[in-house]
Structure formats: C-alpha cells, structure tokens
N, C-alpha and C positions, 0 to 999 in steps of 0.2 A: 751600565746605566741601561740599555737593551734587554739586559739578560732578566737586569730586575724588574723593569716591567713587566716582561714575559712570564715572569715566577708571578708577578699581582695579577696579573691576566690568570695565569692558570689557576689559579688561587679560587677566583672569581668563577671559572666553569667548573671546576670539577665537583660532584655532587659531596654531602656531604659525608656519608660514608664510607669515600671514597679516599683510597691511602695509598700516595706512587710507593714508600715502604713496604705496604702487603703486598702493592699487587704483583711488582714483579716483573712487569712488564706491560705491554701495550693492556691487557686484561689479565686475570688473575690464571698463572700457570697450569699448564695440566697438567696431569699427573702423568710421573713417566712410563710409557708404553712401550716396553724394553719387546725386541723382535717384533715388531708392528709393522706397517707401511712409512710410518712417521719416520721412522730412522735413517729408513733407504730415503727420503726425501731431503732431509738436513743434512744427510751426506752429498747428493747433490745441488743442492742450494749453492748459487753464486754468492756468498758470503763477502768474501772483500769488497764488491758493489755493492751490500746492502738492500737488495732486490727484492721485492714480495711481489710476485705475480697478482693483478688486482683480479683476477678473473679468478681467484682462490679466495679471495676474500668476498665475492658477489657470489659464488657458488655455493654449495651447500660442504667445501675445503674450507671454511673459516676456521676451524683450529689447529689444520694443518699448517695454513697462514700464520696462525697467529704463533705456532710454535717457530716456525723458521724466522718470524720478526724478533721474537724473543731470544734467541740465541743469535741474533746477528752483531758482533762484536760493535761494531760501528754501522749504527742509522743513519746513514745522509737524506739528505733533499730528496732524490728518489722512492726509498722506501717510505717515507714518511706518507710520499705525495699518494703511493701505490695504497699504503695499509686505509690511509684518511678516504681517498678518492673511493676506493672501493668498496668503504663500510658505506660511503653516501649511495651508492648506484646499488648497492644491494638489499637498501633497505634494512641497514644497522644503525642505526642512524646514535642513538647513542652510544654504541662502540665509537663511532667514528670522533663525537663530543669529548669521549673519555680520552682517545689518543691524544687529538690537540690539545687537551690542558696538559695530559703528561711530555708534549710535544714543547710546548712553552716550557713548563717547569726544569725540563731537560738542560732547556737553553742553549744546546750548543749547534742547532740547526735553526733559521731565519724561515717562518713559513713563507712560501712563493705563494704566487695567485691560483694557483690550482688547487694548493692546500685551502685557501681561504675559502675558495668557489665551495670547495666538498664540504667544508666545516658548516655555510651556510646553508649549504642544499640540507645537513643534516638537521640544523635548526629549524629550515622550513619543515621537515618530515614531523618533526616531535610536537609543533605546532609550539614549540617555546620561543617567543617574541621578547625575552628578555637575555637567553642568551645570546641572539642574532643583535641584539644593540649590544649586547656587549663586545660582540665580535667587531662590529660596527667599528664602534669608539675606539677599539685597539688598531682599527686598521687607521683608522683619521690622526689619531693620538702617535704614531710612526713611521707618517708620512709614506705611507703604501699606493702607491701607482695605482688612482682607481680609473682602468679602462671602461670603456663601455661593457665589456665581458662582465666585470667582476663587479661595474655598480649595477647590471641587472641581477647579477645574485644578489645582492644589497636586494635592490626594489622586492624579487621575487620572494625572498623571505619576508619580508614586512606583509605583503600582500597575501601569503599564504596561512599567515597569522592573524590575521583578520584587522590590522594595525595599519587603515586607508589613509590616517593622517601622516604616519610615516612614511608611507608609503608612496604620497602625493609629495611629499615633503623632500624625499631623496630624488623621486624624478625632475624636481625643479631645480633640484642642485646640480644635475647634468650636466656638465658641458658639451656632451655628445648624445647621440638618443639614435637608437636606430629601430625598427618597426619589432624587433619584441622588445622593447623599453615602450612603448605605445601599449603594446597586444598584454603586458602586465598589468599596468595603472588600469586598461579598458577592464580589462578581467578582475581586478581589487574592487571597481566599480558596479559591476554583475554582481558580485560576488554579495555585496553587502546593500544590494537590492536599489542601488542607484540607478535606475534605467535611464533616466534623461542624461544626468550629469555622462556615463555612459555612450549616449549615440554622440553628445557635441562633443568628446572626445575624437570618437571616432572620424565625426567630420572635419574634425580640423587636425585630424593627424597625415602628413605629407608622405610617408611609409604603409602605402598599404596593397600588403600583400594575401596570397589564399589563408595564411595563417591568421592576418587581422581579419578577414570576414569569416572564418570559421569562428574565431572569438568572438565577435558581436551576434552572429545569426546563434551559437548554443549557447549565450546568455541570455539571449531575451526568451530561448524558449524554457531554458530551466528558470527563468522570471515570472512565467504564466505569459509572454505577450509571441506567442503562435504567429497570430496577424503580423506582426511588425516583421518578425523573423522572415516570413515569407517574405516581406516585400523586399528585405534586404538581401534575401536569395536571387530574386530576381533583378535586382540589381547589381548583383555579381555575375550572373551571366548575363547582363547586357553587356555590363565592364570589358567580356571576352578574357574574364581571367581562369584559368585551368582548376578544374575541379580537383582535389585529389580526395584519397581512399577516405579518408572524413569528413570531409565535405558531401561527396554522395551517399556516405551513412549518415551524417545530419539531416541531410536531405531528405534521406529516406524515412527518418525518425518524423519530420516536422511533417510529411507528409498523409504517414499513418495517424498522427494526433490530430489532423483536419479531415482526414477521411480523401484527401484528394485524390483516389485512383486514379487518376487522367492523367495528373501529373505524376505518380509513381512510376507510370507506364513509361512516359517519354525520358522519365530519368534511368531507367532499367534500359531504356536504348541506346544512351549514353553511355552507358556503364558497358554494355555491348561493345558498341564501336570504341571505347578507349583500353579493351581487350582487358577488363577488368572481373569478368564475372567470376573469374576462379578463385580472386581474395576471396578468402574466409571470413574477416572482419567484414566485406562489402556484402557479401551473401547475405550474411545472417541477417545485414537489414534490411537487405531489400525483402528476405524472407516475412520477416517481422511484419515490414511496408502491408504487404499484401494481407498477411494474417489482420491486422490493424483494419483492413479497407473491409472487410468480408470475405475476402478472394481466398478462401483455402484451399481451392481445387488447382490454383496458380501457386500458391504456399508449397502444396504438395508436390507437383511437378518441378518448381527448381528442389526440394528436397530428395526426391529420386533420384535428381542428377547429380547428387553429393555424390563427390570422390573423400574417401578416407585420405588423402592426398591432398586434398586441400584443409584439412586441419579443423579443429575445432566442434571434431561430430557430437559432443554431447550437447554442446550449446545448439547446433540444429535442434538435436530431439526435442531439445527444452525450448526451445520457441515455438513450434508444432505442437507440440501438448499447451501451452500455455493459451495459443491462438484460436485451438478448439475451444478450451474454457470460456475466452473472450466472446467467443460468439455465440454461447451457449450451447455448445453440441459438447456436452458432455459426455455422453456415452463414448462416442468417436475417440474423446481426448484419451478416457480410460482403454480404448481397444488399441489408440497408439502406445501408449505404453506396453500394454503385451506385447506388441510388437519391436516394441525397443529388448524388450526383457530377450525376445527371444533371438535378436542377433547379437545378444552378447556385451551389451550396453550397459554400463552397474548407472543406476538411478543415482541423482543426488539433491543437495536441500532445495534446489531451487525448482527443479521437476518436481519433486514431493509437496510443495510447496503450492503447487499449482493444480495437482489432483485430490489434495486437500480442498481448494477452493470450489474446483467442480463436484466433488462429492456435495460440499455446503451447498451449492447450488439447487443442486438436483435434490437434493435432501436423501441420499443412497449412505445410509448407517456403516451398512454391512461390508462396501466398497472401503467407505473411510476408514472402518479398521482394517481392513486389510492394508489401506495406505501409513497409517499409525504403525502396523505390524513391520511392515517394509523400513520404516524409520528405525523403529528397534531394531530389527532384525541384522541393518547395514550397519548397527553403531551409531549413527546420525549424530553429531550433538544437538540435542533440543535448546538449541539458541531461540531468542524472542522471535524474529520472521514466519520458524518453521511453528512453535508453538502457536504464536498468534494465531496461524490460517488451521490448524486442527484444534484448538481452542474454538472456532469459530465456527469449524466443520460438525463437532456432535453438538456444539447450540442449536443450529440450523439442520440437524437432525431429530433433534428432540431431546438429549441427552444430556442435560445442563450437571451430570453428577460428573459424568467424563469428562467433560467440560474443566470443571474446578481443578481433578486430579491431575490431567495437563499443564494447566495453570500453577498448582503446586511444583509440581516437577521441572519446570521451565527452570536452566541453569542462569538464565538471565533477564529480568524483568523490565522491559523496557515502556514510555508510553503507550506503544502501539498494543500489546499485549495486555497490560491494566485496561483499556480502552475496552478491545476483543469480550474480557470476561467483564466488565461494567454493562456492556452492550447484550449479555448474554443474560445476564440478570434483569436486566431491564424487557426485553424482550420476553421474558417467563413471566412477567408483572409482577417481580421481586424486587418493586423501589427502593425499600428499606434498604433490603443488602445490596443493591447497587449503591445506594448512596453510602453503606456503612463502605466501601471499595474504595469508591472517590479521599473519603477520609483518610485511608488507610494508605492510597496510592501519595497524597500530600504529605502523610506522616513523614514518610519515607523519601520525601522530596525531587520526587516525579515529578515536573511539571506537565497541569493536562492542558491539551492542546484544544482549538476549535472542534474536532473531533469528539472528543473527551466530555467537554462541552454539551455539545448535542446528545451525547449517550446521556447525561445526568437528566436534563430539562426531561428525556423522553421517558426516562425510569417514572419522573413526577408525573408528567402525565398519563402515564398507565395505572398508575397505583392514586392519583387526584389526590400528589402531595401539593396542592398548588402554595400554601407557603414557603415549603421548601425550593418549590422552583422560583419563588420567585427571588429569593436568597441567591440561590444561582447563580440565576441572571443576571442579578445586580454584582457579586462576585464576578462574574467573567470578565466584568468592567472594571471595576474599582481594584480587585486583586491582580488579575492577571493582562490587563491593558487588553483583552480581547475584542477587537471590533466586529456586535453581531449580524452575522449575515441572515442572509433571508430564512437557512434552516432553524437556525434560535428564534427569530420572530414569530417563524409558523411553530415552534412549540409553543411557544409561550400561547396563542391562538389556541394552539389545539389544547392546554394547560385549563385553559379558561373554559373552552365549548365542553370538554366530556365533561369538568365541574358544574356543566351548567349556567354557569356566569355569561351566558350569552349577550349581555351588554356590555359586561367589561371585554372579552372578545372582541366584539366592534367597537368600542372604544380605544383599543392598545392600536389597532391596527390606524386607525384616525389619526394617534397622537404619534405614531411610530414613521408616520407616512410611509404607509407601505400600499397607499389604495391600488399602485398598478400592478402589485403581486396576483397573480391569479392563485398563487396555491393556497394565499391567505382567506382566500374566497371561500375555496374548494373546501376546506378543514373549516368553517365556519358553517359552510353548508351542510358540511357531516353531522355538524355537532347541534344544528336544529331538527335533522333527520331522527336523530338521539333522544331531544327531548321534544319533539314534534312542536317546534315553533315556526309556525307558519309565513307570520310577519318576517322574520329576518331572515327566515328560507329563498323569500320572495327579493329579499335587499342583495343580497350576495350573489343567486342566479341572475339578478338585473346586472349585477357590477360584472360575473361571469361573460356576458352576453353584452356588454360595451368594450370590452376586452378581447372579443373575439376568442375565449378561453372555454367557452362552452362546449366540455368535451361529452362522449358518450357517458362517462361516470356520472357528469353533475346532472346530465339531464333524467338520469335514471332514479337519480336522489328526490330528487324535485319531482320526477314524477312518482314516486313509490311514495312518497310524503301525501301527495292530492290520493294517493289511493289510499293509504291509512286511516286519512280522515274521511273516508267515502265521498271525494269530490271526480266522481266519475267523469264529467263532463270537462273538469280543470285536466283529467288524465287524459282522453280524447286529445282536448287539442294539442297538449304538450305530443305527444308521441307524433300525430300529425307534423308538428312542426320537426323530428328529428326526422322523420320518411323529406319532409321536404330537403332539408341539409344533407341528406344521407348519413346522418349518422347512428353507425352500427353498436348494438349494444355487446358488448364483451361478454360471449355466456361462461356460465359459471362452470367451473371445470374441479371433481377433487380427482386425487389420487392415491393409490398405496404400491409402495415395493417390497413383493414378494418373491423372493428366492429368482434374483437377476430378472427380476421383468417386473415394469413398471404397468398398474392396471389403472387406465382411467375413468372415470365416470361423470356422464354428466345428469340432469334432472328427468327420470322418468327414459332413461334410457335402459333399452333393452338389448342393444348391442353385443354383450358381454356370452362369450360362451354358456356363462353359468348363470345367465338371467332368471329364470325360474326359478332357481334353488335359492338365489338372491330375494327375489321378490317372496316368495313363499316365506322365509324365515322372516321375511322383514315386518310381515305381516302380524304372524307369531308376537314378533317381539312389542310390537307398539300396542298391540294389545296388553301384555303383560305391562308395561310401561302405565300405560293406563290404570291399571288396577295397584300401582305401588305409588298413585298421584297426579299424573301426567297428565296434562291438559293443552293441547296444539294452538297456537297463537294462532287462530284463523286469522284477527284484523292484519297481519302481515302478506296474506295474500292482496298481488296488486290488480287483479281480474274479477273486475264484476258478474261472480258467479256466485251457485247456491253453496250453504253452507257444507254442505256434502262434502262436494267439487274440491272445496279450499282446501279441508282438512288432507284431501287424496294428493292435491299439492305440494302441501308441506311433506307431506308420510316417505316420498321418492325425490326427496333433495339430494343432488348429489351427493355429501358428505355421508348422507345416513345408506346410501346403497356402498359406498365405500367400506364404510365399518361395516356392515352387514356381510360385505366379501371377508376381509379378512375375521371375522366373526369364523365363521364357518368353514376356514384355508386353512388354520392356526391353532396349534394344539391350545386348551382350556389355559385361560390365566396369562397367556402370554403377552405382552405390551404390545398396542397398536400405533402403527406410526401414521397419521392421515393429514393431506398434504390439500390446499385452495387455494385458486387465485386472486380469488374476493372474499372479501371480508365474511365470517359464520355468520350467518342468521341468528337472530334472539331464538327460535323454536327450534333449530338446530342446536344450538349452545344449550338449552334448555334437555330436550331430549338427550346430549348426548352424556349430562350432567347423571341421569338416568341408568342409561346404557350403560355407565360403569360401574353403577352400583348392582346393577341386573347379573350381570356377568363375571363381574369380581373381576374388570380388567384396569388397569391402566391406559388409558387412550390420551395421545399425543395427540394436538390438530395444530398445522400450520398453516396460518388465514396469509392475508394480504399484509398485515398488520405485525402479527407480533404471535406466541405460543400459545396453549389452552393446555395444560396440562389437567388434565379428568382423572380423577382417583376416588372411590366410595362416595360418590355421587356430590361432588365439589369441584369448584375448578379453581386452579392457581389464579385467575385473574381478578377472583373473588365478585362474578357477577360487573366487573367495572372494564372495560373495552371499548 
C-alpha cells in the first residue's frame, strides 16, 4: 500500500518528459569515460553502504557524484539523503526533485525527514508551489511526523513561492513554533507588502532573537519604510541584543539610505569594538554607507586599508566606482577604474554598468565608447541591466543610433531596457517612435511599470500629442492598475501647458487635488512663460510663494516674463525681492568634451585660452547667419538696454561660445555635442538651426530637459520644446 502511494506521488512529481526506464539512474547516465579520473573515483567509492558525499553534489563534481550514485548496487537511505540534500544545497533544485521522484518510484527506501526537508527546499528554490503542495500532502497522507524543523520547511516553501494564505494556514496548524517559524511568516507578510500585518506578528512573537529583528528591519527597508526601519533598529539596540554581521550590514545600508552620517560613524565605532572591521561583508557595507553619505575620502581610506586576505576585492572596487558616480564625481570614477585595471583586477558587469552611468551623467561619449569596448573585449554577456546602462549612456551622450543598435543586440529585454529605449526617443522629441516602442513592448507581453508610463507621457509632452497623452494616462489606471504619482500628474500638466491649453492645465491641478505640489505650479509657470500668459503666471507664482517653494528658477521665469513684456518696474520689484530673500540665480553654463578635456563657457566668457579666436569667429559667423535670414530675438533680453546692446548680449550666450569653440577646434563636418545646465533659449535655438546649415554640421545640444538634434537647418524637436 505504502509502495503504491509512493509510486503515485512519483508520477505527479516527475516531469512529463522524464522516464525512469530511459534515465537509468538519478539523471541520464554520463557516457563511459575510460581511463579518466572517474574510474578511479568509482574504484574507491564505498559501494556497500551506498554513500555519496553530498559535497560532491554541491560542488562542480556533480557528474562524478551521479556516476557513483548510479553504479551503487543498493541505494540506501543515506545515499538518497546525500544526493537530494546535496542537490538542494548546491542549487540543483530540478535534479533534487527528479531524484526524489525516482526514490518514490523505486519504493525500496521510505523518505526520511532529511530527504523531505531537502525536497521542500528544492521546491522553494524553483518557486514551484504545486510540487511543494504535493510533497506536503504526501507527508500528511503517510503520517510523517512533522517536527518543528520539518514544519518550518513546509512554511518556508509556501512563503518563498509567494503563497501567503497557505503559509498562514501551515503556521496556525503548527503544534510547536520557534523563532524561525515566526520569522518565516513575518517575512512572507513583508514579501507581499503587508507591512501592518508583519508589524503585528512581530509584536505578538514571544521569541524575538537577532534574526527576528533583522527580518523586520530589512523587510521594512525593502518596502520603502526607512523611517520605521530606523525606529526598529534603535529599539533593537536599546533592547541590548547583539548585532550580527548581517545586522551591521543592514544598519549601514539604512544609514546610507537616509544619509545619516553621524549614525554611520557610531555604527563604525561599534564594528571596531566588535572586531568585525576585517569582515569583507561588513567592510563593503561600511564603505557603501560612507559613499552614499558623500564621505568619499573616508570610504577611500577604508578601501586603501583593504587586504586581499579580506576577500571580495572586486566588490570593494565596484563599491568605490559606484560611489564616485553617485556623488557626481564621474572623472574620479573613471580614474579609479584605470587604477583598478593597473592593479590587475578584472572588470565585471557591475563596475562596467556604473562606468556607463558615469559617462551618461557627464555626457562623455568617447569614454562611453571605451566602456562599451571593454564589454565586448571581455566577452561579457549583454544582459538587460548592462544593455540598459549602455543604451542610457549613448542616449544621454546624444547618439540615438548607437543606443538603438545596443538595444537590438541585447540578449534579454526586460521592462527596464524597453523603458530606457523609450526614454531615449522621448528625450529626442521622437514621440511617435516612443509610443510605437511602447506598443511593441506590450505586444511582447512585457508589462509596463510606473517609470515606463512616465516616459510615455513625457514623449507625448515633448511632441504635442495631447489626445495620445490622455489615452495613456487613462490606460495606466484602467489597464495596468497603476495609481498615478506626482510624476504622472506633472506630465499631464506639462502636456496641456506646452500645447497652450493653460486653462485645462490649471483645472487638471484643481480636479486632482494636487494644489499642494509645488512642481505642478512650476510647470504651469514655465508654460505661461512659453505662451506669454501673465495672468496664469501670476497665479502660479502666488501659489509657489504660499507653499514657500518659490525658488530661483521660479523667480527668474516670472522676472523674464515681465521683462519680455517691457514691464521693467515689475521686473525691478521682483529682482529686489530675490535679493531680500537671498535667492541666487543659477548661472547658465554650456560645455563641450574634446580630447578628454571639458571646456566650459558662460555668457560673455573671456576666460578661455582661445577666447580671442572664439569671439572673432563668432562675429563672422553671426554676420553670415544674418545674410541667410537669421534675425536675433532682442525681445528675449531681460534688461532695459538699447537695441544694439541687446543684440550683443544674445550673440555671446554660452551655447554659442561652446559651438564656436567646437567648430574651430575640430575637423570640418565633425558632429558637435554641446551640453547646457538650463533650458536652451529661443534665440540660440533659432541660431543653431542656421549654424548647422551654414557649417554643414550635425549639432546635438542636451539641455536641462531634452535633446535637440540640429541638422540641415532643422531641429529634431520641430520647434516644440
């Protein structure tokens, strides 16, 4: 009867294409390797007892272990236990399930608790809740004694498979519970995002050890509840519980997340007192905390004391490179990478991903190409995260064609990679192509996330696609169940504002109860500047003052509106208010990368070594542009000065200086890539169109909001930005 039951269970667990008769053993037999080391292994194997060292199964000697197991004449309980437990510990979960199915079908030896725990671990590893349920059912039907350890294995399987209801029922059915039982159920709650229930269970638990506190704190962090996680960490410290290496790592991560440098230093002191500073796991977390808190000098000191005996050397390099990138120190990140290569440390995908981000942030296309070259030279698989970083790098460096080529070459395409490509088209003003990509993505059963929808709405904004934007805003909620965030709302305000539908933008703000969000009023104010609507501009600025969010950008927008309409007294009053409030305008800057050097310019700049050549060339160029039909937009000058002086002011804007320097410093016809920290002005935008035609060059300008690709007298934005 028991034998029949085991055979029935085996039939359920065996994969459809698995045949015992054709398998010939644990898995398909290896071919006979005469004269190999395996023959020697078989000769020395203790066949009589049917033992297979589980370490062989866990290590890369799996095939040797399989051969020994298959050639064992009598496979006893220890043999099956070693094989299945080894598969479970070694991550060979499918092999472990196949072995268990064969054990049941053979029917000679009944599974013991160790075998069952191993099988459940395999089910959990595969996230195979149905197999886990069948194993659990077999145990109940066959009267297996479920002690607390085996019950925890069942509980853990359901939890890791995401079946919270079965986890809860299994927990409630337990006659005896230990701290592990409570931790598993708390973790299951946190996994499904039920923070309130997890906290209730944690408070109810009578068995709270260090692992329990680690579970609740790390779970709160994963669910975005950093403040609550900090509160629990402080309670843990006050309770006098000993911190484990995992607790310290988690605490450093929390300090970095909240930029709590003082707390991080105190934790560092505790680590030194606990003699854990030499632990690679703790030290990497410590370095990462200092990086996230902006204390790169301290992080570097810790790195320089790193011993190769500590281990995880590559991870230490990766942490430092990522730290420099996070702190906007891209040049130092690249220099640190060069130092790493000089020390003979191989570049892995994580470091290359960080470097691609560094090049993207700084717009360093040549260095970015070198990073891409490293990826290909080292033979790294172009997986989704790495491909996404390189796509983003090429896009932000103004090379949309290269970005698309990398996207097409990527081996796997997840939602992040699709979103990166969609954002690329959106930032270049190619809204139709961005939306086409969105439709292709959904056709391939990739579900868009919140960021994807922000990118789609942004594409509609920059291309004036109002009805399409409204469609995707509704689709986001109705089709994908995504609750709009302030980013989505702001995109809609921007969509209406750019299209000149200012009343609709204002009504949208009021209808969706987002009056308290300063960003939407700043967006409306920017739209009023574009469409010269004084009434709504005053409304938006008043709202910002009420919210105490009227920053330098908002003041400048309003001041420029007054100046454009020759309201010089209002301009004077507003600028006086700025001085009283000590609000400083961010100066406009433009820069260009040439020969591994960054050349930065501000309006009227004479500090560059080639200033005389730049100004002389620009004077001639502007005369040529006038002959071609260009007229300067003197109405944009925000100072009450004479007409001729206004023209001179416009002539020497920072982007024009950067372009002039690029033209005289590069071969004829070479594309130029210019970067600006503010929105490109209307006069410069018009002038650059003429410059691209006059010099027969492609000029790509990346401003604060988007890319402008100028070629043959036209811009990719089609004058809508």
